[in-house]
C-alpha positions in Angstrom: -10.3 17.9 15.8 -9.3 20.6 13.4 -6.4 21.4 15.6 -5.2 17.8 15.4 -5.4 17.9 11.6 -3.3 21.1 11.5 -0.7 19.5 13.7 -0.6 16.4 11.5 -0.3 18.6 8.4 2.6 20.6 9.9 4.4 17.4 10.8 3.8 16.1 7.2 5.2 19.4 5.8 8.2 19.3 8.1 8.8 15.6 7.2 8.6 16.4 3.5 11.0 19.4 3.7 13.4 17.3 5.8 13.2 14.3 3.4 13.8 16.5 0.3 16.8 18.1 2.0 18.2 14.8 3.0 17.7 13.2 -0.4 19.4 16.2 -2.1 22.3 16.1 0.4 22.8 12.3 0.5 21.8 10.7 -2.8 24.4 10.8 -5.6 21.8 11.0 -8.4 19.9 14.0 -7.0 21.7 17.4 -6.7 21.5 21.1 -7.2 21.7 22.4 -10.7 24.6 24.6 -11.8 22.5 27.8 -11.6 20.6 28.8 -8.4 21.3 28.4 -4.7 20.8 25.4 -2.4 18.1 27.2 -0.5 16.0 28.1 -3.6 16.4 24.6 -5.0 15.2 23.0 -1.7 12.3 25.4 -1.5 11.1 24.8 -5.1 11.5 21.0 -4.7 9.7 21.0 -1.3 6.9 23.1 -2.7 6.3 20.7 -5.6 6.2 17.8 -3.1 3.8 19.6 -0.8 1.5 20.5 -3.6 1.5 17.0 -5.1 1.0 15.4 -1.6 -2.0 17.8 -1.0 -3.6 16.9 -4.3 -3.1 13.2 -3.9 -3.4 12.4 -0.2 -1.8 9.1 0.6 -1.1 9.1 4.3 -2.9 7.2 7.0 -5.2 9.4 9.2 -3.4 8.2 12.3 -0.2 6.3 11.7 -0.2 4.8 15.2 -3.7 3.3 15.0 -3.8 2.4 11.4 -3.8 -1.3 10.6 -0.3 -2.4 9.4 -1.5 -3.6 6.0 -3.2 -0.2 5.4 0.0 1.6 6.4 2.1 -0.6 4.1 -0.2 -0.1 1.1 -0.3 3.7 1.7 3.5 3.7 2.1 4.0 1.9 -1.2 1.5 4.2 -3.1 3.2 7.2 -1.5 6.6 5.9 -2.4 5.6 5.7 -6.1 3.9 9.1 -5.9 7.1 10.6 -4.5 9.3 9.0 -7.1 7.1 10.6 -9.8 7.2 13.9 -7.9 11.1 13.8 -8.2 10.8 13.4 -11.9 8.3 16.3 -12.0 10.8 18.4 -9.9 13.6 17.6 -12.4 11.4 18.5 -15.4 10.4 21.8 -13.8 14.0 22.6 -13.0 15.0 22.1 -16.6 12.2 24.3 -17.7 13.1 27.1 -15.2 16.8 26.8 -15.7 17.6 26.2 -12.0 16.7 23.8 -9.2 17.2 20.2 -8.5 18.5 17.8 -11.1 17.5 14.1 -11.0 19.7 11.7 -12.9 17.3 9.0 -14.0 14.5 6.8 -12.7 16.7 5.0 -10.1 17.6 8.2 -8.4 14.0 9.3 -8.4 12.9 6.0 -6.9 15.6 6.2 -4.1 14.6 9.9 -3.6 11.0 8.8 -3.2 11.9 6.2 -0.7 13.9 8.7 1.4 11.2 11.4 1.3 8.4 9.0 2.2 10.4 7.3 5.0 11.3 10.6 6.6 7.8 11.9 6.3 6.2 8.8 7.8 8.9 8.9 10.6 8.0 12.5 11.3 4.3 11.5 11.6 5.0 8.5 13.8 7.4 10.4 16.1 5.1 13.4 16.5 3.5 13.8 19.9 0.1 12.1 19.7 -3.3 12.9 21.1 -4.9 10.6 23.6 -8.2 9.1 22.4 -11.1 10.5 24.4 
């Protein structure tokens, strides 16, 4: 059972890093600040998301067997959580002088949608365990 949790956690971390990278690369309101490299900005932003997502766990235990209503509620809660995490990432970047810049609430909301969607997709597409 612990091994399954570790696998789920690694898929969640991979989905978060992929979602942050995709949002930075695709969304016009989220970008790399003038100082710093792309890699360091993605690492800092991903670290903030991973820490926030560990502190406030809003993922279904098993996305394939969770009731659709529970999955939808957790997705909406997570979407709001990720939007707030983008605003936190932007604030931290301004305090540190480098990192990711988020241009307003709309960009944060779209970024939250991208990160949560990619993370849930990574969990759903991960190889599953058969129930014993």
